[in-house]
Structures are given as structure tokens and as C-alpha cells.
N, C-alpha and C positions, 0 to 999 in steps of 0.2 A: 609240459615244458612251456616256459614263457620266453618271449623274445624282447630284448631291451638293448639299449646302447650303453656301453661301458668303456672306460679307458683300457688300452691294451695291457697295462700293467696290473690289472685287477685280479690276476690269478686265474683267468678264464681263457680257454683256447679260442683265439679269434678265428672267424670264418676265413677260409682260403689262406690261413697262416699269415695274414697281413697284420703287422703290429702298427695300428693307427688308432688315434683317439676317436676317429669318426666311424670306425668299423662297427657293423652290427654283429653281435655275438649271441650264441645260444646260452642261456643261463637257466638253471633249474630254479624252481621256487624256493627250495631250501637254501641255495646259494644266495639268492636275492635277499632273503631275510636273515642271513648271517649264520647258517649252519655250516661249520667248517668240516674239513676232511677227517677231523678227529672224532666226529660223531656227537660233539657237544651241540645241543640244540638251543638256539637263542629263543628266549621266551617272549619275544615281541608280540607274536600273534596271540598268545595266551593272555598277555596283559590287556589287550584290547578286545578280548572276547566277552561279549555280554549279550543278553537277550533284549533286543530293542522293544519287544512287546511288553517287557516288564517296566519300562519307563513310561509313566502316565503323562497325559497332557497336563501342562502346568496349570495349577490353580493358584492364583495370586490371592493371598489373604487380605482382608480389609485392614487399612491402616489410616490413622489420623496423623498426618505428617506435620509435626510441630517442632522439628529439630532445626538444625542449622542448614538444612537442605539435603535433598530436594523437598520442595513443598508439594502440595497436591496439584495435579494438572487439571486444567479446565476440561470438562467433558467434550466440549467442542473441539479442543485440540486433540484429544484421544481419538475421537471419531474421524477427524481428518487424517490422522496417521494410519488409520485402517483402510484408507482408500487404495485403489489400485495405483501402482507405481507409474510415474511418467519418466520419460527420458530426460536427461539433464539439459538438452537443447530443444526439447519439445516446445512449440510456441506457447502452449498453455502454461507450461512450467516456467518459461521465461517471464510470462505475465505475473505469475505468482512471485517470482524473485523480485520483479519490479515493485510489486505491492509491499513485499517484506521490507525492501529498502526504504520506500516512502514512509512506512509506519515506524521503522526504526529511527529515521531522522526525526520524526516528531517526538518519539519517546526520549531520544538522546538530547533533544532540543538543539539540533544542528542542521546546517545546510550542506555538510560535507558530502561531496560526490562519492567518495569511497566510504560507503557505509553498507555493511552487510553482515553476514554471519559465517565464521569459519567452522568447519567440522571439528568437533571435540568439545570438551567442557571449558569452564572458565580458565583452567590452566593452559589450555591450547591458545586461548586468546592472550593470556599473559606472555606466552612464548612468542607468539606471532608479533605482538607489540614490541617486545624488546629486541628480538633478533633482526628485525627490519631496520632498527635505528642504530644498533651497536656494532661497531667494528673493533678489530684488535687494537688494544691500547686506548680506547676511548675512556674518558673519565665519566663515571656514573655515580650519582648520589642516590642512595636508597634510604628511605625513612622507615625504620623497622620498629614496630611496636606490637607485633603479633605474629602468628604462625604464617600467614600468607604474605605479609610484607617480607618476612625472612626468606620465603621462597623466591621472591623477586631478586634478592641479592645473590642467591645461589645460582639462578639462571644467568644473571649478568656476568658472574665470574666464569661460568662455563663458556660464555661467548667471547672471552678474552678481554673483558673490560677491566680497567683499574677502578675498583669499587671503593667508594667511601660510604661508610654506614654511620648514620646517627640513630641512636637507640633511645627509646623511652620505655618506662615501665609499662607492661601490658595493662590495658584498660585506661590509658591516658592519651592525651593528644600532644602533637608537636606545636610549639609556638613559632611564629614567624622569626623571632630573634634567634632561635636555635638553628633554623634552616639557613638564615642569612649568614650566621657565623660559619657554618659548614661550607657553604658555597664560596665564601670569601677566601677560604684556605685552599681551594682547588685552583689549578692552573687554568684549565679550559673545560669546565663541565659541559658535557654534551646532552646528558639525559638526567632528569630527576624523576624517580619512580616512587609512587606513593599509593596507599590503599585508601579509598574514600570511606568505605564501610567495612571495617575489619570484622569478619565473621567469627574469628576466634575469640574476640573480646567484647563485641557489642558496642564498639566505639565508632562515632561518626566524626571524621576528621574535617575541620573547616579547610577549604581549599583556596578560595580566590587570592588571598594575600600571598600564600606560598607559591602559587602559580606565577603571580606577578614578579616575585623575587627571582624565580628560576629564569624567567624570560629576560629580566634585566641582566642576568649573568650569561645570557646566550644559550641557555639549556632548553631542550624540549621537555615536555611534561607528559609522562605516561601515568594514567589513572586506572586503578583496579576498581571497577564499579560493579563487581559480580553481585553484591548484595544490595546495592543502592539503586540500580536502574529499575525504574518503575515503582520503587518503594518510598523514595523521599526526593526532594528537589535535587536534580542533577542537570546542570545547564552548561552543556559542552561549549557552545559558541560564546555565551555571555561570560563564562569564566575563562575562555581562551585555552581550553584543554587541547593538546596536540594529538594525543592518541588515547582512546578510552575503550575498554573492553568490559564485557559482562558475561553472564550465563543465562540460560533460558529457564532454569529449574527453580528459581527463587521467586522474585516478585512478579515475573512475567507470567508464570503459571503454565509452562510447557515442560515436558520431560527433559532431562539432561541430554546433551549430545551436540549442542551448537553453542558457539560463543559469539554473540553480537559484538561488532567492533566498528570503530569509526576512526579514520585518519584525516587530519586536516591537510590542506594543500601544502602548508609549510612542512609538515612531516613527510608528505609524499615527495616533495622536492629533495629531501635528504635521502630518501630511499632510492630515487632515480639517479642520484649523483654519488653513490657510494664508490669507494676506491676498489672494493672487492664485492663479489656477489653475496647476496644474503646467504647465511649458512644453511638455511632450510629452503630447499626448492619449493616444497609444499606450501610454506607460509610466506613466500616471497610476494609481497604486495604489488610489486611492479609487474608480476605475472598475474596475480589474482585480480588486479584491477581490470584486466581485459575481460574477465568473466562477470565481476560484480559492478564495474563502473558504468558510467553513462554510455549507452550504446547507440546514440542517435547517429553516429557516423558510419554504422554498418553492421551492427549486430554483435552479440556476445561471442567471444572466442573461447574454445574449450581449454580448460586448465585442469580440472579434476572432475570426477563423477560426483556430483553433489548428492548428499543424502536427502533425496527428494521428499520422502515421507516425513522426515524430521522437520523439513522446511514447511510442509503442509501444517504440521502441528504448531510451529512458531507463528505462521501466518494467522491461524485462528486465535491463538493466545494473545497476539498483538491486537487483533481486531476486537477481542473482548475487552482488553485494557482500554482501548481508545473509545469504545462504545460507553464504557463506564465513565471515562474521562480521567486524564492523567492526574489532575489535582484531586479529584474524588478518590482515586486509588491511594494517593499519598495520605489523604485525610483518613481513609479507612485503616491504613496501617497505624497511623498515630492513635486513633481512637481505640483500636484493639490492644495496642501496646500499653496504653495508659490503664485500660481496664485490667489487663493481665497483671501489670506491676502493682496495682492497688490490691488485687487479690493475693499476690505472692507476699506482699508486705504483711498482710493479716496472718499469713502462715509463718511469719518470722523470718522470711528469706530476704537477705540484703543485696542490693544491686552491686555488681562487680565494677561496672564501667563508671568513668568519671562523670559526676553530676553536670548536667547542662550539655553533654555531648553523647548521650545515649541513643543508640539506634532504636527506631520504632520496629524495625523488621526482625531484629535479633536481640532478645532480652537475656542478658547474662546475670545470674545470681549466684552467690556463694552457697555451697552445700552446707547445711547446718552442722554444727559440731556434733559428733557421735553418730551421724547418719552416713551410711554407705552409698556413695553416688551410684555405683553400678547396680546395686540391689533395687534402688528406687526405679531406675530406668527399666530394669528387667521386669519389675512388677507392672509398671505402666504398660509395657508391651504385651505381657502375657495376659493380664487381666482386662485391660481396656483397649488394646490395639492402638495405643498412643505411643508415638516415637518422639522423644526429645533427645538432645545431644549432650554429651559430657564435654569436659574441657580437653584442649589439645596442648601438647608441649609442656611448658612450665606450669600450667594450671590443670593438667590432667588429674581427674579425681577430686578437684577442688571447686569446680563451678558446674552449673547446668546452663546450657544454651537453649533457649526456647524461641522458636521461630513464629512470627506472626506475619506471614508472607503470602502474597498472591491469593490463590483459591483456598488456602488454609486460614486466612485471616478473617474469620467471621465470629460473631459473638457466641454461637452455639459451641464452637470448638474451645473457646476460652472458658466457658462455663463447665464444659465436660472435663477439661484438663484440671481446672482448679478443684473440682469435686473429687476427682481421682487422686490428685496429690494429697488432698486433705485426708482421705481414707488411708492412703499408704503411710503417710508420715505419722498419723495417729497409731497405726498398727505397729510402727517401729519405735514407738515411745516418745515421739516428738510432740510437745504440747500444742494443741490446736483448739480454737474456739469454733465449734461446729456451725457451719453456714456463714461464718463471718467473711470468708474470702470471696464467695460468690456475691454476697450482699455488697461488698466493697466494689466489685466489678460493675454491678448493676447501677450503683450510684454514679460511676463514671459514665456509663452509657446514657443514663437519664440526663446528666449535665450536657453530654455531647448532643443529644437530641434537641435540647433547648438552644445550644449554640447554633445548630443548623437552622432552627426556626428563626432565631434572631438574625442570622446571616442572610437568610432568604429575604427577610423584610428589608434589611439594609441594601441588598442587591436590587430589590424592587424600587427602593428610593433613589437608586442611582449611585450608591456608594460602592457597589461591587461590580460596576460595568467593565472595568479594565482588568481587575485582578481575580475575579471569581469569588463565589460565595464561600468556598472552603478557606481561601486566604483571609477573607473577612472574619470567618468564624474563629480562626486561630488568634485574631487580634481582639476579640471581645473580652472585656474584663471579667475576671472570675466572680467579682461581687455582683455584676449584672446577671450572670447566670444563676448564682445562688438565689438572688431575689426572685427571679422568674420561676425557679423550681419551687420556692416557698409559696408563691402566688398560686401555682397549679395545685399544690397540696391543699391549700386553704379552700380552693374552689372544688375540691373533691375529685380531681383528676387522678 
């Protein structure tokens, strides 16, 4: 017999005959698990009956993660996550939080006091950003040109906003004129939401002019930087972004599970002066700021149990990023993207995203005619342990999305992927020139090495003191690089 507490009307005789919902009653195991008086046995126990010893310890297969995310995690981040857990108010953990905040401010390029990481993936950051600013009936403009920007308008509608959507063909950017026209038709826009780096299409949206337009109309700007943070220039303070969120699993190089986020003081004033409480208690930044905000006045206040080991991993991934240097990280993404796209072009794969606005971190190409998207991805995974991503939504089955992000963005991965794709496409009857794709990538790397060499010299001469060698390198003329490469070849290098 087992003893439990049940309502008096549960069909079980109460102790002492008292019909009270607080009374303790005697219930048999069969009654507790649903066996009725008619003898019919509920199969709940049988459904959950298994031999635990038959379940082995997990063995994670090797993978080269070159899809839309996650990317590979830094070994330092993984080691840190395997450390013993600390309490969420342990002095050592508080110091780790302080350091995470400092490092995130540097990576976001902001001085915002409210800068930290909310538990969850980038979608959690998206929800936290929008739900804090939006109240019932607020006018919100969402710029939709891909899968994730569409998610923003869905969230805003659920929060009771009056949503205006401007749409562009996937793979293209918004013009300031389009945004200005949409804002001018709204009565009192409160929020403009836009994706900086659209992972579903490989497009990088220019932001500064659009942000200025929004502010001139009195709207706050929420930016999805899930794929751009750490991967390409993102300047929160300089561009005057009000709220910006990201994810840990792409260019930062930590496992998924946290969403870096930053709120300007202008945005926090809106949060603190809402007419109604934030719909989400968990993501209410007026509460979260007591845990993540500046604690010089008396220490952090408990809000939620932080995922401490995930924050250990983020700490180390951010440390590795800043040891490498933010501009160097940007340059590495650019270099590997250019090499990859040069190789893919030799395989006959055409870019999907609008020229001049293509992401370095996420390279989208059309699937060749007559080639099965899923079959190629399946063979890459089965034969080579390489993961790339297919299309989403309107372009499912039509494009491949190949990531060059974080710890995955290194030349050996580019060479391996290009060689594997060459083999698979040839097997499937697609015409290829053997070795040409890797040779094309190597040409890009050789030119990039020369750029870095020339940039270092320019920096030594004082030309790069304020903006850094990587910025100088991006400005070096293509002809100068070609001349230098030819000189090296003539010299026998």
C-alpha cells in the first residue's frame, strides 16, 4: 500500500470518513496508476519499463560543423563547461559574470550597463528583446526578408502589437527609402525590428541609415545579431542600436544555450515605465537587471538560477575571441568565406544572396539543377562527418547554407569540404574539374597572406595605428596584391 494525498471526490475512501481535499487517504498502487474496479489495467508502467543497463553511455560522433549553426566549440569552452558547478550567487561565479559582461560589452562595442546573457538560444534573446518593449496596441515595424525576420513579426503579434510588415525577396536587402515610406504611414511607431545577418539567406543588412530613420520617427530599434556578433563589424553604440541580441553557438564558438543581449538606457527607460508588466516574468529586464546590472550599490539580487556551466563556456569562448582580437576574428571569417566561395564557384555553384551584401559567416549557394539537396548533405555527413545546412521556408531544397563561423572557420575545414563536395557532385553526375575548387581557394589564401604582410608594413609605417592592420588589409588594392604575389613567384617562393 502507498500513502498519498488526494481530493475527497477521487473515488477513494477518506481516512476517518472526512471529506476534505486536505485529508490523507490510503490508496493502492493499482489505484494510483489508474487500475479501475473493472479490472482493466492501465499500461503506464509497462510503457516506461526498460532496462537501464541496456542504455550505453553516450558516444558523440565526430563532426565538422559547417552548417548554419551551431559551429564547433572552442576546446577551452568545452573544458570549462566540464568543471564543477558553482552556486549562482557564489562570489567566484559573480566574478565570472562580471567578466562575461565586460567581454560582451567589448564584443558588442557598447558601454551599456545592461549587457549579459539570458538562458536560451537566440530565439530566447529575440523574445526577451521584443516582450520588454512591446505593449498591447503598440505599433511595430518588422522588416521581413527571411525565415528569422518572419519569426520576429510572429512574436510581435502574439504580444498584442499592431504589426506593419515590409517584405523583400529572400536574399536581398532593404533600402532606406522603403523603410522611410513604411514608417511615414504609421501613426506612432514604437519599435522597428530587423535582422542584421539573416542566417536563412546569407544576407548582411546595412543598418546605420535605417536606425537613424527609425529614431527620427521616435521608434526604438531591435537588432537580431545572432549570426553577426563576433563575425563581422557590429557597432552597437556607434550605430545607436537600442536592443541587440545574439547567440553563443555561431561566431563566438561556445555551445548553444545562452543569448548575449544588451539594452541601452533609452530602452531600459521604456521597460521601467511600461503601463503594464512585461508579459514574461522570466525575461523582464527590470527584474533581470538586478542580477546582471552594475552591482556597486550592494551586490547582485537573485532572479533565476543561472546556467553556471554554460556561462563558464561562454566566458572562455569570449576570452579566446578577444585574445585573437575582434578585428582579426572578422578578417578570418572574411578570408575563409572568400576562399570557400571561390572554390564553390569552380564547382559551378552560384551565390544566392545579393552581390555586395553577402555574409562572410554564412555562405548561401543555389543547389545545381538535377542535384538532390538532401542526398548531397546526407553523403557529406555519412562519408565525411561534415554537416552543412539546407534551405528553410521558401527556399527549402533549393539552396545550401555553409557556415564559416568561429572555431569552424579555418582553412583546413574549407579544403576538406571542397574536396568532399567535388567527390560527391562528380558521383552524382555533376561536371567538375578535378582539383580546381581547392586550387581556387588556395589562390585566395595566398592573396590574403600578401594582404596581411602589406598591412603589417603599413601599420609599422604608422598608417594602421588607429584602425588596425586588418582594416588596412581590406583597403589594399587588388592590383597591389597581384603584383606582390607575382614578385614572390618570380623569386621562387
